[in-house]
N, C-alpha and C positions, 0 to 999 in steps of 0.2 A: 420149683418153689412157688407157692401161691402167696402173692403179696397184696392182692386186692383186699382192702378192708383192714389191713394191718397198720400199726403205727410204729414207725422206725425212728430211732435217734441216730443221727450222724455225729460222731464224736471226733471233731477235727475237721474244720471246713477249709481244707486245702484242695489241691487238684483232684485227688482221689475221692475226697469227701463230696465235692461238687458233682463229680461224675456219678457216684453212688446215689446221690439225691435225685438226679435227673432220671436214672433208671427206675428208682422206686416210684417216682411220680408217673412215669410212663406205664408202670404196672399197677397203678391205682392205689398205692399206699399213701398214708398220711406221713409227712416228713417233718421231723423236728431236728434242730441243729444246736449243738453246743461246741464252743471253742474257747480255749484259754484266752484268746484275744477277743474281747467284747466288741472291738471295732468292726469285726467281720459281720456283725448282725446288720450293718448298714448295706450289705451287698446281697441280702437275701431276696429271692424272687417269690417263689411259691412256698418256701419253707417257713416254719415257725421257730423263732428263737426260744429256747427252753432252758431254764436253770433247774427245773425239776426233771431229774433223770430217771425217775421211777415209773412214770406213767407211759411205758412203751412196751411193745411186744419183743423187740430185739434191738441191739445196738450194732452199728457198723463203725468199727474203729479204724481211723486212718493210720497208715503205717508209721508215721512220725510220732504217734502217741504211745507212751509206755503203758503196756497192758497191766502193769503193777501199780498204777495210780490208785489211790485209796477209793475214789468214787467208782472206778471200774470194778475193783475187787468187791465192793459192796453190792454192785449190780449182779455180779456173778453169784455171790452168796445168796442173793435174793431170788435166784433162779432165772434171771433174765439172760438169754444168750448174747454173747459178745462175739461178733464175727468180723472177718476182714472184708475189704472191698472185693478182693479176688474171690472169696467164697460166695459173696452175694452174686457176682457175675456168673460164677460157675452154676449156681442154682437156676439161672435163667438162660443158659447157653445150650443150643441144640447142635452146635458144630463140634468138630473134633478139636481137642485141646492138646497142644504140645507145650509143656512147661519146662523152662530152663532156669536153673539156679546154680549157685556156687559162690565162693568168695571173690574170685577174679574171673573176668572174661565173659560175664553174662550178656552184656550188650552186644559185643562182637559176635558171640555164638548165636544169639537170637536173630540178629540182622542177617548173618550168613545163612542160617537155616531157612529163614523166610525167603531170601533171594534164590536159594536152590529150589525150594518148593515152587516158587513162581516160574522159574526156568523150566521146571518139570511139568508145568501146565496146571498146577493147583491154584485154587482161589484161596490165598492165605493173607493174613494180616499180622504184623508185629505189634504187640500191645503190652500193657502192664508197666513194669518199672522202667521200661525203655523210654517212656514219654507220654504216650496216649493211654490213659487208664482203661482197663478191661471193660468196665461198666459203660463206657461210651458206646460200645458196640455189642456187648455180650448178648443181649436179647434180640439182636438183628441177624445173627448167624443162621445160615441154612445148614442142613445136615451134611452137605458135601463141601462145606467151607471149613477152613482151619484157622484157629487162633493160636499164634505162636507167642507165648507169654514169657517175658522176663520176670522172674519171681524173686523177691528178696526174703531174707530170713524174717524181717518184720512182718511181711505179709503172710508167711507160713505160720507165724507165732499163734495167730488166732484162727487158723483154718482147721476145721475138724472133719469136713466132708469132702473137701476139694480133692478131685481125683483126675489127673491128666491121663489121656489115652497113651501118651508117650511122655515120660518124665526124663529129664537130663540133669545129672549132678556133675558139674565140671571139676570141682575141687573143694576142699575145706581146709582153710588156714585160719589162725587166730585173727579175729576181727570183731568189731562191735561188742567187745567184752564189757564195755561200760553199760550196755543195755542187757546183754544176755548173762552177765554175772560170772560165767565160767566157759571155758572152751568146750567142755562136755555138753553143757546146756545148748550152746550155739550149734554144735554138731548134731545133736538130737533134733533141733528145730529144722535143720536142713534136710535130714533124712525123712521128715514128715511128708516130703514131696511124694514118696512112694507108699506111705502108710496105708492108704485105702485102695491101692491098686489090687486087681485080681489077676488070675493067670492069663486073662485075655489082654492085659495091658503090658507095656514095655517099660523097663527101667534101664536107661543108658547111664553108665557110671564110669568114673575114672579108676581103672584097675591098678594104677600106679600109686594111688593115694591110700596109705595104710588105714587111715581113719575111716574112709569110705568103705574099703573092703571089709573091715570088721563090722560096720553097721549094716552092710548089705545082707548079712546072714538072716536077718529077720524080715526080708522083703519077699513077698509072695508072687510078684509078677515075673514076666520073662526077662531075665537079666542079660543085657548086652554090654559087655565091657569095651573100653577103649584104652589104649596105652601108647604113649609117645616113645617109650624106651624099649619095649620088647613085644614079641608076638603075643596075641591073645585070641580068644574065640569071639572076635568082634572086629573093631577098627584098630589098625596099628600102622606104624611106619617102618619101612625097611629099605635101606639103600636109596633114600630120597623118593620113595614111592609110598603112597597111602593105599592100604589094602583093607578089604572088608571080608572076613571069613575066608582068607586065602585068595580072594579075587583082587587083581590090580584095578584100582579105581582111578587114580590120577597121579601125575608127577608133581612134586612140590616146587619144581623150578619156577612156575608162574604164580605160586602162592604168595599172598601178602604177609603171611605169618612166619614167625621164626621162634625157635626155642620152645618154651612152654606155651606160647600162643597156639601151638599146634593142637593143644587140647581142644580148643574151640573148633578147629578144622575137623578133627576126628569125630567129635560129637555130632557135628552137622552132617558128616558123611554117613554116620550110623543112622541118623534119622532118615536121610535121603534113601539109603538102601532099604530100610524098612518100608518106605513108601513106594519102592519100585522104580525110582527115577534112574534113567540110563546114565552110564558113567560119563558120556560126552557132555550131557547136560550139567552134571555136577562139576566137571572140570571147567566148563565154560563160565559157570556162575562164580566159581572160586577165582578164576583168572580176572574177571571183571569186578570183583568185589573191592570196595573201598572201605577201609576200616573207619570207624567213627573217630572224630578228632580227639586229641589228648591221650592217645593210646599208642605209644611208640611211634609217634607221628614225625617223620622226617620232613620238617617244614621249611628248611633253609640249608643251603650249601654256599658257604662264602669263606674267603681267606683260608682255603684249604681245609675247612672244618665242616662237619655235618652237625646240625643242631636238631636234637630230638626232644619233642615235647611228650612226656609220659606223665602228665599231671594227674591222670586218673589213678596212678599208683598211690593209693591212699593207705596202704598197709605194707608191712615189711616183705611179705611173700611176693607181692606184685613187683617190688623193686628187685628182689632176688631173681625173679623171672626175667626182668629187663636186662640186668647186668650179665646174665648167663647167655644172652643172645648177642652180646657185643663181640665184634670180630676185629676191632682196631683199638689202639690206645685211646682211653676216654677219661674225661673228668666228670665226676658224678655230683649232682646237686641234690642235697637232702634237707628235710626239715619242714615243720609245720606245727599243727596243733598238738599239744602235749596231752596224750591219753595214757601215759605210763607204759608205753611199749618197751620191750627189752631189745635193744639193737645189737646185742652180742651175736645173735644168729646171723644178722646181715654181714657184720664184719668178718665173721668166721667163714662166710660164703663168698666174699669178694674175690673175683678172679684177678689175676695179675695184670690184666689189661686195664683195670681201673687204677690209673696212675695217681689221681688226686681226688679228694672229696671236699666239697665246699658246703658249708652248713649255714642255715638261717631258720629262724622260727622259735616258737615257745620251747620246743624240745631240744634246742641246740646243745644245752649242757648235758642232757642224757645221751645224745649221740656222741659228743666228745668223750664222755666218760667210757662208753662202750668201746670206742676206738682205742682209747688208752689201755684198757684191759686186754685188748687183742693185739696190743703193740703195733697198731696202725698209726703211722706218724705223718703221713702226707695229707693232713686235714687242717682246715682253717675255717673259722667262724666269722660271719659278717652280720652287721646291724641292719643293712639295707640291701635290697635286691639289686639295685643298680651297680653298686660296688662289686657285688658278687659276680655279676654278669661280665663286668670289665675284666676281672681276674680270670674268669673262665675263657674269655676270648684271647687274652694275652698268653695263655699257656700253649705248649707245643703239642697237645693231644689232638688227635684227628676227630674226636667226637666230643660234643658237649651234651651230656644226658641229664635232663631234668626229670628225675624220678623220685619224688620226695619221700616215699615210704611213710607218709603222714597225711592225715586229713587236713583240710585247708582252712578250718574255721578260726584260726588265730588271726588271719589277716584278710581272708576272702570269704564270700558267701558260699562258694562251692569250688570244686576242682576246675571247672570250665573257666571261671573268672581268673583263677590262678594261672592256668595255662595260657590264656590270652595275654595276661600281663607279662608273663615270661617272654612270649613271642615279640610283643611290642618293645620290650627292653633290649632284646637281642638285635632287632632291626634298627633300633635307635643308636646302638653302639657299634654297628658295623661300618 
């Protein structure tokens, strides 16, 4: 991508916007910035604040910005390209790209894949939605280096040329429907990960996900399935062993993953085998891997109970995955931001080991209504988190599982702040 002499508009001056601006500057482009928060103009360095959005060659849209905003639609109608920060980075990157997306598990899968690659002797970096924007390093990669990218649906939304050498699609479950309008639209956005791939590229996908399997019919690259439930012509689990194309790779005894979390493991195994990494290196990296916080994190054992922080469970499918991995009687804590989700699916899927459900948040009434329709009676609603925690501790269940099945924006700025608050209240009440 030739950027020297071009004028680019950064729409949304957050972390990814700032990263894109720096890359553009390094490449000799003129950079203009617009953000809905005018106070951000006070932090500009080499960029020019611009309310005139038309005098540009292209727009780099931050993932938090809705692509259907009126002014962005007008720019598109005027023939001005609107791309994502990921697409900008792709156009400047000479390294290999492994891109990982899915509704749940993206961060863990990205981190694990990167750790296995490093153990295998590769020079690789975990970037993207995981924390460090791709554009921070995109134009610095050498041809023998690897960018392992966590990609969100928001980033794929405005990507038209982005083409990973290896793409990984973990799962597709209803999420972000306030942004994508329908599940079908959301699923089509996710499958864009493979859209531009050729027969020389690889598409690693969840063979057990019916939505994905249907959408894979239009993919032209080499398809590598994984399946946590049955054998497939790729990565799978059998008798506690992870296999790849019939070859025993590693035992799950030392794995930090359980239940549907093994989708992350199998996806990483598939990448590793495509890169020719020896099985002992894969097994060692998996054994030493530490999952990121707030994802089925056993952070405390006290008074005969295990306390698990799964605050990252911001949708119903993530919580279903969590409860399916529970092996002892548990009390489940639900609730958060009200996005109109239907909790019937959750209550129909609750295993018998979930003895009680405690609810808090904007969507408490919706959760209680779903429980009533499913005739689930061991449920109680609370007005404050401290009282809820006390009730959870007083029960005779072996596990206290905080897996909200909801986004956090009703009371917290993000899931991490919510998880940290949960931990502090638990510690304060023990």
